[in-house]
C-alpha positions in Angstrom: -76.3 43.8 -15.0 -77.5 40.4 -17.0 -77.6 37.0 -14.5 -74.9 35.5 -16.3 -72.4 38.8 -15.7 -73.3 38.4 -11.9 -72.7 35.0 -11.5 -69.5 35.1 -13.7 -67.9 37.8 -11.2 -69.5 36.3 -8.2 -67.6 33.2 -9.6 -64.4 35.3 -10.2 -64.3 37.2 -6.6 -64.4 34.2 -4.4 -61.3 32.6 -6.8 -59.2 35.7 -5.9 -60.1 35.6 -2.2 -59.6 31.7 -2.3 -56.1 32.7 -4.3 -55.4 35.4 -1.6 -55.7 33.0 1.3 -53.8 30.8 -0.7 -50.9 33.3 -0.7 -51.2 34.3 2.5 -51.6 30.9 4.5 -48.8 29.9 6.4 -46.4 27.5 4.5 -46.7 23.8 5.8 -43.8 22.9 7.6 -41.7 20.8 4.7 -38.7 18.5 5.9 -35.1 19.8 6.3 -32.0 18.4 4.7 -28.3 18.5 6.3 -24.9 18.2 5.0 -21.8 18.1 7.0 -18.0 19.4 6.6 -16.8 16.5 7.4 -17.1 12.9 5.8 -18.8 10.2 7.7 -20.1 6.5 7.4 -23.3 5.3 8.5 -21.5 1.9 9.8 -20.0 2.1 13.0 -17.6 -0.5 11.7 -16.5 1.5 9.0 -16.0 5.0 9.9 -14.7 7.8 7.3 -11.1 9.1 8.2 -10.6 12.7 8.4 -7.6 14.6 9.0 -7.5 17.3 11.8 -10.9 18.1 12.7 -11.9 21.0 14.9 -15.3 22.6 14.1 -18.0 20.4 12.9 -20.5 22.6 10.9 -24.1 21.2 9.9 -25.6 23.3 6.7 -29.5 23.1 6.7 -31.8 23.8 4.6 -33.9 25.9 6.7 -32.8 28.4 9.2 -32.5 26.7 12.7 -34.8 27.4 15.7 -32.4 27.7 18.4 -34.6 26.9 21.4 -34.9 23.2 20.0 -31.3 22.7 19.9 -30.3 21.5 23.6 -30.6 17.4 23.5 -30.9 17.6 19.7 -27.2 17.2 18.8 -24.9 15.1 20.1 -21.4 14.3 19.6 -20.0 10.8 21.1 -16.6 9.1 21.2 -16.7 5.3 20.4 -14.6 3.4 23.0 -13.3 -0.4 22.4 -16.1 -2.6 21.9 -18.6 -0.1 20.4 -19.2 2.0 23.8 -20.2 5.4 23.2 -19.2 8.3 25.6 -20.9 11.9 25.0 -18.0 14.2 24.2 -18.6 17.4 26.0 -19.4 20.0 23.8 -20.2 23.8 22.5 -23.3 23.9 20.1 -24.1 27.1 18.5 -25.8 28.4 15.5 -23.1 30.1 13.0 -23.5 33.5 13.4 -23.2 34.7 9.8 -25.4 32.0 8.8 -29.0 31.0 10.9 -29.0 27.8 8.6 -25.3 26.4 10.1 -24.6 25.0 13.4 -21.0 24.7 14.5 -19.7 22.1 17.0 -16.4 22.1 19.0 -15.5 20.2 21.9 -15.3 22.5 25.2 -11.3 23.6 25.0 -12.2 24.5 21.2 -9.0 22.7 19.7 -8.8 20.1 17.4 -11.0 16.6 18.4 -8.3 13.8 19.7 -6.1 12.1 16.9 -7.0 8.4 16.9 -10.3 8.2 17.6 -13.7 6.9 16.3 -16.8 9.5 17.2 -20.6 9.7 16.7 -22.4 12.2 15.7 -26.2 12.3 16.2 -28.9 15.0 14.9 -32.7 13.6 16.2 -35.9 15.1 14.7 -36.2 17.6 17.8 -34.1 19.7 15.9 -37.0 22.0 14.2 -36.4 25.1 11.6 -38.2 28.3 12.6 -41.2 27.1 10.1 -41.5 23.8 12.7 -39.9 21.1 9.9 -37.6 18.9 11.1 -35.3 16.0 9.4 -37.2 13.2 7.9 -35.1 10.9 9.9 -33.0 10.9 12.3 -28.8 11.5 11.5 -26.5 9.3 12.5 -22.9 9.5 11.2 -19.2 8.1 12.2 -16.2 9.5 11.2 -12.6 8.8 12.8 -10.0 11.3 13.4 -6.5 10.7 11.4 -2.6 11.2 13.1 -0.6 14.0 11.6 2.4 12.5 11.7 5.2 14.0 14.0 8.7 12.2 14.6 9.5 14.4 17.0 6.8 12.9 18.8 2.9 13.1 19.0 0.9 14.3 22.0 -2.4 12.7 21.3 -0.1 9.3 21.2 0.7 10.4 24.9 4.6 9.2 24.3 3.4 5.7 24.2 5.5 3.5 21.4 2.5 1.8 19.2 3.2 3.0 15.7 4.6 0.7 13.3 6.8 1.8 10.2 7.5 0.3 7.2 9.9 0.7 4.4 11.0 -1.7 1.5 13.2 -1.3 -1.7 15.8 0.3 -0.3 18.6 -1.9 -2.8 21.3 -1.2 -1.3 24.1 -2.1 -3.2 28.1 -3.0 -3.9 29.4 -0.1 -5.8 27.6 3.3 -6.2 28.4 3.1 -9.9 25.4 0.9 -10.6 23.4 0.8 -7.4 20.0 2.1 -7.5 20.4 4.0 -4.0 23.1 6.6 -4.1 21.4 10.4 -3.5 18.5 9.0 -1.4 21.1 7.2 0.6 21.5 9.9 3.0 17.6 10.7 3.4 17.2 7.3 4.5 19.9 8.0 7.3 18.2 11.5 8.4 15.0 9.3 8.6 16.0 6.2 10.6 17.7 8.8 12.8 14.1 10.8 13.7 12.8 7.3 13.7 15.3 6.3 16.4 14.6 9.3 18.4 10.7 9.2 18.1 8.7 8.4 21.2 6.1 6.8 19.9 7.7 4.0 17.2 7.4 0.3 18.4 8.4 -1.3 15.0 10.4 -0.8 12.2 9.6 -3.2 9.5 12.0 -3.9 6.3 10.1 -5.5 3.6 12.5 -7.0 1.3 14.9 -6.1 -1.6 17.4 -4.7 1.0 21.1 -5.6 0.3 21.0 -6.1 -3.1 22.8 -8.6 -5.4 20.6 -8.3 -8.7 21.8 -4.8 -9.8 25.4 -5.7 -11.0 26.2 -5.5 -14.6 26.6 -8.5 -16.8 30.3 -8.4 -16.6 30.6 -8.4 -13.0 32.1 -11.4 -11.5 30.5 -12.9 -7.8 33.4 -13.4 -5.1 33.8 -16.9 -4.2 32.3 -16.2 -0.9 28.2 -14.8 -0.3 29.2 -13.8 2.9 32.3 -11.5 1.5 29.5 -9.8 -0.8 27.7 -9.2 1.6 30.3 -7.7 3.5 31.0 -5.3 1.2 27.5 -4.2 0.6 27.2 -3.2 3.8 30.8 -1.2 4.2 29.3 0.7 0.8 26.7 1.7 2.8 27.9 1.8 6.1 26.2 4.8 7.1 22.4 3.1 6.9 24.3 0.0 8.5 24.9 2.4 11.5 22.0 4.0 11.5 19.7 1.1 11.6 22.0 -1.1 14.3 22.0 1.9 16.3 18.1 1.6 16.3 18.3 -2.2 17.2 20.5 -1.5 19.8 18.7 0.9 21.2 16.3 -1.8 22.4 13.2 0.6 22.0 12.1 -0.4 18.5 11.7 -4.1 17.4 13.6 -4.1 14.1 12.1 -7.3 11.6 13.2 -7.9 8.0 11.7 -10.2 5.5 13.2 -11.2 2.6 12.7 -10.0 -1.4 14.0 -11.3 -4.7 16.7 -8.5 -4.7 18.0 -10.4 -1.7 16.5 -13.6 -1.8 19.6 -15.3 -1.1 20.9 -13.7 1.4 20.5 -16.3 4.6 19.6 -15.8 8.0 23.1 -15.8 8.8 23.9 -13.0 6.8 21.8 -10.5 8.2 22.4 -11.4 11.8 26.2 -11.0 10.8 25.5 -7.4 9.6 22.7 -6.4 11.8 23.0 -8.2 15.1 19.6 -8.6 16.9 17.4 -8.1 13.8 14.1 -9.9 13.7 13.9 -12.1 11.1 10.3 -12.8 9.1 11.1 -16.0 7.1 9.3 -18.8 5.5 11.0 -22.6 5.5 11.6 -21.7 1.7 14.7 -19.7 1.4 13.8 -16.1 -0.1 10.8 -15.9 1.1 8.9 -14.4 4.0 5.8 -12.7 5.8 5.8 -11.0 9.3 2.2 -10.8 11.1 1.7 -8.6 13.7 -1.1 -6.4 15.4 -3.1 -5.9 18.2 -5.4 -9.1 17.1 -2.3 -10.2 14.6 -4.8 -8.6 11.5 -1.3 -7.5 9.9 0.5 -9.3 7.5 3.3 -7.9 5.9 5.5 -9.3 2.8 7.8 -8.2 -0.1 4.9 -9.7 -2.7 7.6 -11.3 -4.9 6.2 -14.6 -4.3 3.2 -14.4 -6.6 5.3 -12.8 -9.7 6.5 -15.3 -12.2 9.6 -14.0 -13.1 10.8 -12.9 -9.4 9.5 -15.8 -6.9 12.6 -18.1 -6.0 12.6 -21.2 -8.7 13.6 -24.5 -7.0 12.9 -26.4 -10.1 14.5 -25.0 -12.8 18.2 -25.2 -14.0 19.0 -27.5 -10.8 21.0 -30.1 -13.6 23.2 -27.4 -14.4 23.9 -26.1 -11.4 26.6 -27.2 -8.6 24.8 -26.9 -5.6 21.3 -28.4 -6.8 19.5 -26.1 -4.5 19.5 -22.9 -7.0 16.6 -21.0 -6.8 17.6 -18.2 -8.5 14.0 -16.5 -10.8 14.5 -15.2 -14.3 14.4 -11.7 -13.4 17.8 -12.1 -11.6 19.4 -12.0 -15.6 17.0 -9.7 -17.2 18.2 -7.3 -14.1 21.9 -7.7 -15.0 20.9 -6.7 -18.8 18.9 -3.8 -17.5 22.0 -2.6 -15.3 24.4 -3.2 -18.2 21.9 -1.0 -20.6 21.9 2.1 -17.8 26.1 2.3 -17.9 26.1 2.1 -21.5 23.4 4.9 -21.7 20.7 3.0 -23.7 22.6 2.3 -26.7 21.2 1.7 -29.9 21.6 -2.0 -30.6 22.0 -4.4 -33.3 19.8 -7.0 -31.3 16.9 -8.6 -33.4 14.3 -11.3 -31.6 14.0 -14.4 -33.5 10.8 -14.7 -35.5 8.8 -17.9 -33.8 5.4 -20.0 -34.8 4.0 -21.6 -32.1 1.1 -24.3 -32.2 -2.0 -22.5 -30.4 -3.3 -25.6 -29.3 -0.8 -26.8 -26.9 -1.3 -25.1 -24.1 3.1 -25.0 -22.7 3.9 -24.4 -26.5 1.0 -21.2 -26.3 2.6 -20.3 -22.6 6.7 -20.4 -23.9 5.3 -18.2 -26.7 4.1 -15.6 -24.1 7.0 -15.9 -22.4 9.0 -15.0 -25.3 7.0 -12.0 -25.8 6.9 -10.7 -22.5 10.8 -10.9 -22.7 10.9 -9.3 -26.0 9.1 -6.4 -24.2 11.4 -6.3 -21.3 14.9 -6.4 -23.1 13.3 -3.6 -26.0 13.2 -1.3 -23.3 17.0 -2.1 -21.6 19.0 -2.7 -25.3 22.8 -3.5 -24.8 25.9 -3.3 -26.9 26.6 -6.7 -26.4 25.1 -9.5 -28.9 22.4 -11.6 -27.6 24.6 -14.3 -29.0 27.7 -13.2 -26.8 28.4 -15.3 -23.6 28.3 -11.9 -21.7 26.4 -12.9 -18.0 29.1 -13.8 -15.6 27.6 -15.9 -12.5 29.5 -17.5 -9.6 26.6 -17.2 -7.6 24.0 -20.0 -6.4 25.6 -22.7 -8.2 25.8 -21.0 -11.6 29.4 -21.2 -12.6 28.8 -20.3 -16.6 29.3 -17.0 -18.4 25.8 -17.2 -20.4 24.4 -15.3 -23.4 20.8 -13.4 -23.7 19.8 -16.1 -26.1 20.4 -18.7 -22.9 17.2 -16.9 -21.4 15.3 -16.2 -24.4 13.2 -19.3 -25.7 14.3 -20.1 -29.7 12.5 -22.4 -32.5 13.9 -25.9 -32.1 14.4 -28.6 -35.1 11.2 -30.0 -34.9 9.3 -26.5 -35.1 8.8 -26.2 -31.0 9.6 -23.9 -28.6 12.2 -24.3 -26.2 15.0 -22.7 -23.5 18.4 -23.5 -22.4 17.7 -21.7 -19.3 14.5 -22.0 -17.3 13.3 -25.0 -19.2 10.0 -26.4 -18.7 9.2 -23.4 -16.5 6.0 -22.8 -18.0 5.0 -26.3 -16.9 6.0 -26.4 -13.4 4.7 -22.8 -12.1 1.9 -24.8 -10.0 4.3 -26.7 -8.4 6.3 -23.7 -7.8 3.6 -22.0 -6.3 3.1 -24.9 -3.9 6.7 -25.0 -2.8 6.8 -21.2 -2.5 3.4 -21.1 -0.4 0.7 -19.4 -2.6 -2.2 -20.3 -1.3 -4.6 -19.3 -4.6 -3.4 -21.2 -8.0 -2.6 -18.3 -10.2 -3.3 -19.3 -13.9 0.0 -20.0 -15.8 -1.1 -17.6 -18.6 -2.1 -14.7 -16.0 1.3 -15.3 -14.6 3.7 -15.3 -17.4 1.7 -12.0 -18.8 0.6 -10.2 -15.8 3.6 -10.4 -13.5 4.8 -7.3 -14.7 1.5 -5.4 -13.7 1.7 -3.7 -10.5 -2.3 -3.8 -10.1 -2.2 -7.5 -10.9 0.6 -7.8 -8.0 -1.3 -5.5 -5.7 -4.4 -7.5 -6.2 -3.1 -10.8 -4.6 -3.3 -9.3 -1.1 -7.1 -9.5 -1.6 -7.3 -13.3 -3.9 -4.2 -14.6 -1.8 -4.9 -13.5 1.9 -8.1 -11.4 2.4 -10.0 -13.9 0.4 -8.6 -16.8 2.4 -8.7 -15.6 5.9 -11.0 -13.4 7.7 -8.3 -12.5 10.6 -6.5 -10.6 8.5 -7.4 -6.9 7.7 -4.5 -4.9 6.6 -1.7 -6.4 4.1 1.1 -4.4 3.2 3.7 -5.2 0.4 6.6 -3.9 -1.5 8.4 -5.1 -4.7 6.4 -3.3 -7.7 8.2 0.6 -6.7 4.6 2.0 -6.9 3.6 3.5 -3.4 -0.2 3.4 -3.0 -3.2 2.6 -0.3 -6.6 2.0 -1.0 -9.3 -0.6 0.7 -10.5 -4.1 0.3 -13.3 -5.9 1.4 -13.0 -9.2 2.7 -15.8 -12.4 2.3 -17.1 -11.3 5.8 -17.7 -7.6 4.4 -15.6 -6.2 6.3 -13.4 -3.6 5.2 -9.6 -4.4 5.1 -6.8 -1.6 3.9 -3.5 -3.0 1.2 -0.8 -0.5 1.0 2.6 -0.9 -0.9 5.6 0.9 0.7 6.6 2.2 -2.8 10.8 2.3 -2.7 13.8 4.3 -1.4 15.8 3.8 -5.1 16.7 7.0 -6.5 14.2 6.9 -9.3 10.9 4.9 -10.1 9.3 5.6 -13.4 6.2 7.3 -12.8 6.3 7.0 -8.6 7.3 8.7 -5.7 11.1 7.4 -3.7 11.7 7.8 0.0 7.7 6.4 1.0 6.7 4.6 4.0 4.2 3.3 5.5 2.7 3.8 9.1 0.1 1.6 11.2 -1.4 3.5 14.0 -3.1 0.3 16.4 -5.6 1.1 18.4 -5.4 3.2 21.8 -6.3 1.4 25.1 -10.0 2.4 24.9 -10.3 2.2 20.8 -10.9 -0.1 18.3 -9.7 1.9 15.1 -6.4 1.1 13.3 -5.2 3.8 10.7 -3.0 3.3 8.2 -1.3 5.8 6.3 1.6 6.4 3.4 4.0 8.8 3.6 7.0 10.4 1.8 9.8 11.7 2.9 12.1 14.4 1.7 15.9 15.6 1.6 15.0 18.5 4.1 13.7 16.1 6.6 9.7 16.9 6.4 7.4 14.5 6.0 4.1 14.7 4.0 1.0 12.4 3.5 1.4 10.9 0.0 -2.1 9.3 0.1 -5.5 9.4 2.1 -5.3 7.4 4.8 -7.5 4.4 5.5 -9.2 3.0 8.6 -10.2 0.0 10.3 -12.0 -1.1 13.4 -11.3 -4.4 15.0 -14.7 -5.1 16.6 
C-alpha cells in the first residue's frame, strides 16, 4: 500500500469518527416557543377579550419537563388600579400531548366573567432537553360577559349594565310605519329587561316617535301634541312597556333626540313617558348623554354630523310662520320615500334636469353636488306624482304650504346660476349650522354634502368629534345609520377606545340586521375593565351576540 493510500484511509477514518460523534452527541438545547388557545395582549391596558374561558391550553414546540412547572406558570386576576392577585389554579401536562399544558381554576369551572387576567410563563419552565423560552411570556386577557337577561351569576344580582337601543321608529299608522312586525319582539325585550336583576340603565338614542315616515299627502293635525299622542296610542304596548320600566324605579330610562323626532319637545316626551330622563342640548332636536364610572361614555343619535338630517335653524325661516323652523332637507326625502313604498316603487316618468355649473365658484359647485345627491336618492324612490306637482303637504314646524319635489331640487336660473326654492343658500351656511348644533370639528361642506349618506362617514365622526377632542371619553354610541357595528379606535393618548352603532328596530334595514341593542358592562368594584357588546334579539325571545365584543380598562 502506498503512503498516499495510507494517508487517505487515515483521513477517511478520522472523518467517519468525527461524523459519528456528531450524530450521537446530545443536541444542544434550543429555544422553545409557545402558543395559547386564547387571545392575549402584551399591554395590560389593552387586554384581549375572550368569550367563555374554562381551560387555558399552552402548546410548546418541545416536550415539557414536569419537574420544572412549579412556580414557572402563574395565572393572576388584575384588580382595580393594576394590582395582580394570583388565581388559585390547577396546572398539568395534557395526558394526550406531552408538549401541552392545561390550566384551570381549582373548581374546574369557567373563569369569572368581566375580569382581566394576567398569564405568565417564566424561563424556569424547561423542556426534557433543557430548553426554555427565549423570553418570559406575559399575556393579558379579559373574559366577556354572556348576556342572560334572567340574571348573570357573575354580576352577583347587581344592577350595573347599560342597555342602549335606537331607531325604533314608532309611527302613527301601521299602513306606513316602519316598525310593525318588530313591535311585539320589542315589547318582549322590554319586559325581559324590566325583570332583569342586572340592568341599571336603558338609553333610547333617538328616532323614537317618528314624524318623518308619512306619505306626501298626509296632513299633520293642528296640534303637535295631538300627533304624538296618536303615535303613542298606535304603539300602546311599547309605551306601556317603557312606562312600566320607569314606574318600577329600578332602571333609569333616558331619551336623546334623533332626526326623525327632532320636533318632539321635552313636554311631549314627559307627557307620554312620565318620569323619563331627557338628555337634550340647548338646540331643539339634539342631545348627548354622558354616563359611566368616570363619565367616559357618550351616547347620541349621530345626526348632528349629517348635512341632510341635522337641525337646520337657518334655512327657510323667511317662508315659515313661526320663524323658528329647524326641519332639515332629509325630512322631505322621507315623505317622498314613504309614498314610493305605498305606491310599490312605480315606474316614474320624472326626469332630472341637466345642470351646468361654474366649477370655479365653490358655492355653485356645492349646489351641483347637492343636486347630484338628490338625484341619486330620488332615483331609488320613484313616485307616480310629477316632480312639478304640489304634492307634499306640511302643516308642521311653521310650514303651511304644499310643496313640489322640484321645490327641493336645485334648478338653473335664467342667469345660468344654480338655486333652490327650499333650502336656498344651504351650501353656504353649513359651517354656521355646525356651530349652532355644537359640532366641534368643522366638516368641509363638500364632504358633508357628498358623504353624509355614507354610514362609514357618520361612524368616523365618533373619532373626529369626540375621541380626538376629549381624552376623558372612551366609549361612543351612535344610532342613525341603521348599520349595527362595533369596533375599536384610538385616541391621541394612544388609549384604546370603543365605538358602537346600535342599529335599528325597524322591520327592514337594507343589508343590515334589525332588533339590535348595545350593552355596556361597567367595571366591577375591584376591576377596571369596561366591556361593550352588540346583540340581536329574536322573535323567539332569544339573544345572540351579533359582533365580537370589545374591552377597555379605565386606568
